[in-house]
C-alpha positions in Angstrom: 6.8 -22.9 37.5 9.3 -25.8 37.8 8.4 -28.5 40.3 12.0 -29.6 41.2 12.1 -32.4 38.7 13.2 -30.3 35.7 9.8 -30.7 34.0 8.5 -27.1 34.2 8.0 -26.8 30.5 5.7 -29.8 30.2 1.9 -29.8 30.5 0.4 -30.1 34.0 -0.8 -33.7 33.5 2.7 -34.8 32.7 4.2 -32.8 35.6 1.8 -34.3 38.1 2.5 -37.9 36.9 6.2 -37.1 37.1 6.0 -36.2 40.8 4.3 -39.5 41.7 6.2 -41.8 39.4 9.6 -40.1 39.0 11.6 -43.3 38.7 9.1 -45.0 36.4 10.6 -46.1 33.0 7.0 -45.9 31.6 6.8 -42.2 32.5 10.1 -41.5 30.8 8.8 -43.2 27.7 5.6 -41.0 27.8 7.7 -37.8 28.3 10.0 -38.8 25.4 6.9 -39.3 23.2 5.5 -35.9 24.2 8.8 -34.2 23.4 9.0 -36.0 20.1 5.5 -34.9 19.2 6.2 -31.3 20.2 9.3 -31.2 17.9 7.4 -32.8 15.1 4.5 -30.3 15.4 6.8 -27.3 15.5 8.8 -28.7 12.5 5.6 -29.2 10.4 4.2 -25.8 11.5 7.4 -24.2 10.2 7.2 -26.2 7.0 3.6 -25.2 6.4 4.3 -21.5 7.0 7.3 -21.6 4.7 5.2 -23.2 1.9 2.4 -20.7 2.3 4.8 -17.8 2.3 5.6 -18.8 -1.3 2.1 -17.6 -2.3 2.0 -13.8 -2.9 -1.3 -11.8 -3.1 -1.9 -11.1 -6.8 -0.5 -7.7 -7.7 1.4 -7.3 -4.5 4.9 -8.2 -3.3 3.8 -9.5 0.1 2.7 -13.1 0.7 -0.7 -14.3 2.0 0.7 -15.2 5.4 2.0 -11.7 6.0 -1.5 -10.3 4.9 -3.2 -12.5 7.5 -5.3 -14.5 5.0 -4.6 -18.0 6.5 -6.9 -19.2 9.3 -7.7 -22.4 11.3 -4.8 -24.6 10.1 -5.2 -28.3 10.9 -2.8 -31.0 9.9 -3.5 -34.8 9.6 -1.7 -37.7 8.1 -0.5 -36.6 4.6 -3.1 -33.9 4.6 -3.9 -30.3 5.7 -7.1 -28.3 6.3 -7.0 -24.5 6.4 -9.2 -21.4 5.9 -8.5 -18.5 3.7 -10.0 -15.1 4.6 -11.0 -13.1 1.6 -12.2 -9.5 1.3 -11.7 -9.2 -2.5 -14.9 -9.4 -4.4 -13.0 -10.3 -7.6 -13.4 -14.0 -8.4 -10.2 -14.3 -10.5 -8.2 -13.1 -7.5 -9.7 -15.7 -5.2 -9.2 -18.5 -7.7 -5.6 -17.5 -8.3 -4.8 -17.6 -4.6 -6.6 -20.9 -4.0 -4.9 -22.6 -7.0 -1.5 -21.4 -5.8 -2.1 -22.6 -2.3 -3.1 -26.1 -3.4 -0.2 -26.3 -5.7 2.5 -25.3 -3.2 1.0 -27.7 -0.5 0.8 -30.6 -2.9 4.3 -29.9 -4.2 5.4 -29.8 -0.5 4.2 -33.4 0.1 0.6 -33.1 1.2 -1.7 -35.5 -0.6 -5.0 -34.1 0.8 -5.6 -30.4 0.8 -8.9 -29.0 2.1 -9.5 -25.2 1.8 -12.4 -23.3 3.4 -13.2 -19.9 2.1 -13.9 -17.3 4.8 -15.5 -14.3 3.2 -15.2 -10.9 5.0 -17.4 -7.9 4.2 -15.0 -5.2 3.1 -16.0 -2.2 1.0 -16.0 -3.5 -2.6 -13.9 -1.5 -5.1 -16.1 0.0 -7.8 -15.4 1.6 -11.1 -14.8 5.3 -11.6 -18.4 6.2 -12.6 -19.9 4.4 -9.6 -17.3 6.2 -7.3 -18.3 9.6 -8.7 -22.0 9.0 -8.0 -21.6 7.5 -4.5 -18.3 8.6 -3.0 -17.0 6.3 -0.3 -15.5 9.2 1.7 -18.3 11.6 2.7 -18.2 14.8 0.7 -15.3 13.7 -1.6 -16.2 13.3 -5.3 -13.0 11.9 -6.7 -10.2 10.0 -5.0 -7.0 9.9 -7.2 -4.1 7.7 -6.0 -0.6 8.9 -7.0 1.5 5.8 -7.0 4.9 4.5 -8.0 6.6 1.1 -8.0 9.9 2.5 -6.8 10.9 5.3 -4.4 12.8 8.4 -5.4 10.9 9.1 -8.6 9.4 12.4 -7.4 5.9 11.1 -6.7 5.2 13.4 -3.8 6.4 16.4 -5.8 4.0 15.4 -8.6 1.1 15.0 -6.1 1.7 18.4 -4.6 1.9 20.2 -7.9 -1.1 18.3 -9.4 -3.2 19.3 -6.3 -2.0 22.9 -6.7 -2.9 23.0 -10.4 -6.4 21.5 -9.7 -6.9 24.2 -7.1 -5.8 27.0 -9.4 -8.3 25.7 -12.0 -11.1 26.3 -9.5 -11.5 22.9 -7.9 -11.7 22.1 -4.1 -8.8 19.9 -3.4 -7.2 17.9 -0.5 -4.0 15.9 -0.2 -3.6 12.8 2.0 0.0 11.7 2.5 -0.2 8.0 3.1 3.5 7.4 3.1 3.6 6.3 6.7 7.3 5.6 6.9 8.5 8.6 5.0 5.9 11.4 5.1 6.9 14.4 3.0 3.8 16.6 2.9 5.1 18.9 5.7 8.1 19.7 3.6 6.5 19.9 0.1 3.7 22.2 1.4 5.7 24.1 4.0 3.6 23.2 7.0 4.8 22.9 10.6 1.5 22.7 12.4 -0.4 20.1 14.4 -4.0 19.3 13.3 -6.8 20.1 15.7 -9.0 17.4 17.1 -12.8 18.1 17.1 -15.6 16.6 19.0 -16.1 12.9 18.3 -12.4 12.5 17.8 -12.6 13.9 14.3 -9.4 15.5 12.9 -9.5 18.9 11.2 -7.1 19.0 8.2 -4.6 21.8 7.9 -5.2 24.4 5.2 -2.3 25.6 3.0 -2.7 27.4 -0.3 -6.4 26.7 0.0 -5.7 22.9 -0.1 -6.8 20.6 2.8 -3.8 18.6 4.0 -3.3 15.6 6.3 -0.1 13.6 7.0 1.3 11.5 9.7 4.3 13.9 9.5 2.1 16.6 11.1 1.8 14.4 14.2 5.5 13.4 14.6 8.6 15.2 15.5 11.2 15.5 12.8 13.4 12.7 14.1 10.7 10.3 15.4 10.9 6.9 13.6 7.7 5.0 12.6 8.1 1.3 13.5 4.6 -0.2 12.9 3.3 -3.6 11.9 0.6 -4.1 9.2 -2.4 -3.9 11.6 -1.3 -0.4 12.9 -0.7 0.8 9.4 -4.1 -0.3 8.3 -5.7 1.4 11.3 -3.9 4.7 10.5 -5.0 4.6 6.9 -8.6 4.0 7.9 -8.5 6.9 10.4 -7.1 9.3 7.9 -9.7 8.4 5.3 -12.8 8.4 7.5 -12.0 10.3 10.7 -10.7 13.5 9.0 -13.3 16.2 8.3 -12.4 16.6 4.7 -15.6 18.6 3.9 -16.7 19.0 0.3 -13.9 18.2 -2.0 -13.8 17.8 -5.8 -10.5 15.9 -5.6 -8.7 14.1 -2.8 -5.1 13.3 -4.0 -3.7 10.3 -2.2 0.1 10.3 -2.1 0.9 6.6 -1.7 4.2 5.1 -0.5 6.3 3.3 -3.1 5.6 -0.4 -3.8 2.6 -2.7 -3.1 2.4 -3.1 0.6 0.1 -2.7 3.6 -1.0 0.8 2.8 -2.0 -0.1 -0.8 -3.9 -3.2 0.2 -5.8 -1.4 3.0 -6.7 1.4 0.6 -8.1 -0.6 -2.2 -10.1 -2.8 0.3 -11.8 0.2 2.0 -12.1 2.9 -0.5 -13.6 3.0 -4.0 -10.9 4.9 -5.9 -11.7 6.9 -8.9 -8.4 6.0 -10.5 -4.6 5.9 -10.2 -1.8 7.9 -11.8 1.5 6.0 -12.0 4.7 8.1 -11.7 8.0 6.7 -13.1 11.4 7.7 -14.4 12.4 6.7 -17.9 14.9 3.9 -17.2 14.0 0.1 -17.3 15.0 -0.3 -13.6 12.1 1.9 -12.6 9.7 0.4 -15.1 9.9 -3.2 -13.7 8.5 -1.9 -10.4 5.9 0.3 -12.2 4.5 -2.8 -13.9 3.9 -4.5 -10.6 2.2 -1.4 -9.2 0.0 -1.0 -12.3 -0.9 -4.7 -12.2 -2.0 -4.3 -8.6 -4.5 -1.7 -9.5 -5.8 -3.9 -12.3 -6.3 -6.8 -9.9 -8.6 -4.6 -7.7 -10.6 -3.0 -10.5 -9.1 0.5 -10.1 -8.5 2.1 -13.5 -5.0 3.5 -14.2 -5.7 7.0 -15.6 -2.3 7.5 -17.1 1.5 7.5 -16.7 3.7 10.5 -15.8 7.3 10.3 -16.7 9.2 12.4 -14.2 12.8 13.5 -14.6 12.3 12.8 -18.3 15.0 15.1 -19.6 17.2 18.0 -18.5 17.7 21.3 -20.5 21.0 23.0 -19.8 20.4 26.6 -18.6 23.5 27.8 -20.4 23.3 26.3 -23.8 19.8 24.9 -24.0 21.0 21.3 -24.8 18.5 18.6 -23.9 20.0 15.5 -22.1 18.2 12.2 -21.3 20.0 11.6 -18.0 17.9 8.7 -17.0 17.5 7.1 -20.4 14.4 7.7 -22.6 11.1 6.3 -23.7 10.2 4.3 -20.5 6.9 6.2 -19.8 5.7 5.8 -23.4 6.5 2.1 -23.3 4.5 1.5 -20.1 1.6 3.7 -21.3 1.4 1.6 -24.5 1.5 -1.7 -22.5 -1.4 -0.5 -20.3 -3.2 1.2 -23.2 -3.4 4.4 -21.1 -2.3 8.0 -22.0 1.2 9.3 -21.2 0.0 12.3 -19.3 3.3 14.2 -19.2 7.1 14.2 -19.5 8.3 16.4 -16.7 11.9 17.7 -16.9 14.6 17.3 -14.3 14.4 20.9 -13.3 16.2 23.0 -10.6 13.2 25.3 -10.2 11.0 22.3 -9.2 13.5 21.3 -6.6 14.0 24.7 -5.2 10.2 25.3 -4.9 9.8 22.0 -3.1 12.6 22.9 -0.7 10.8 26.1 0.1 7.6 24.3 0.8 5.8 25.9 -2.2 4.7 23.8 -5.2 6.2 25.1 -8.5 2.7 25.8 -9.8 2.4 28.4 -7.1 6.0 29.4 -6.8 6.6 30.0 -10.6 3.1 29.9 -12.2 4.3 31.0 -15.6 7.1 28.5 -15.9 7.1 25.7 -18.6 7.1 23.0 -15.9 4.0 24.7 -14.2 2.3 24.6 -17.6 3.0 20.9 -17.8 1.4 20.3 -14.4 -1.7 22.3 -15.4 -2.0 20.1 -18.5 -1.9 17.0 -16.4 -4.6 18.4 -14.2 -6.8 19.2 -17.2 -6.4 15.7 -18.5 -7.3 14.2 -15.2 -10.5 16.2 -15.0 -11.4 15.1 -18.5 -10.7 11.5 -17.8 -12.8 11.2 -14.6 -15.7 13.2 -16.0 
């Protein structure tokens, strides 16, 4: 509250002095000094933040400030002290971040840089064989992430058909739609239900085509926007992983959002993934983002099981001519770079689109089609790879 002297924004000790010694030239000097210090502190705080925002988390597109890694910042003459909160158990990731922090701060004019490591105790990411023996999610044997660097490559369609193919081959399967800002599972699986909440605030997944399903889209109206910050996204991911009664599943397919953001970071910190499948289209524009996504999984010790090239080609239904509408060879190029198999080249196919629009994966809608056969082949390869 202002005291009538126009000093309401200053600390109490300054306001009190001002009331008693309003006309004092000495007080004016003190106040000017306080104002100068406040502006200097704010300027340096902005400078530090800007410098640290230049350090990205290895394998991700977001910076370490956005991920909340920076703690307890203290600045002194030509120097800065700060803490860095780590949950990664991978030494090379920590060293890369620490080296980059020191470099940007020294390049920014700080002669003395002191960094304290603050280690948190997140669930370490293990390799595929360890995950199989000791699944992180109770009852789930294998967790397979379906990922893409770029949106619009058909990742959700691939996830739905892979799950349907695994189910048709006799496995118990679930799909978790983790695309918070664009959930598509209600459409691809034809579900317009709300999950039931059990005792203990556990959520019962919805069953469709004998597949267990969970998506934020089941809890929202069709037009409701999702405007969440990172902490809320992380909480939702954890709840869908651990507060859903998945039961006994051979495979839980995780349909990830495109890119390398909050969902991906939360997932790899809290769940031991069996592996990831990267979906791309053939052109170089998509491959640049695929490389970033694949590198992210490498940084957190999650094996990339293989590459799926979607919309690989189109066969004319009238003359049978094959066209490479989105270029050619991209999937093979990336699988060679990563030394992983090219699991499939899936055509740009009207039947796949129509089945998805009807809420029925092509594997179920047209089980004898060539495209359905390709999805079954992918499912068989995944089973072989994880076992």
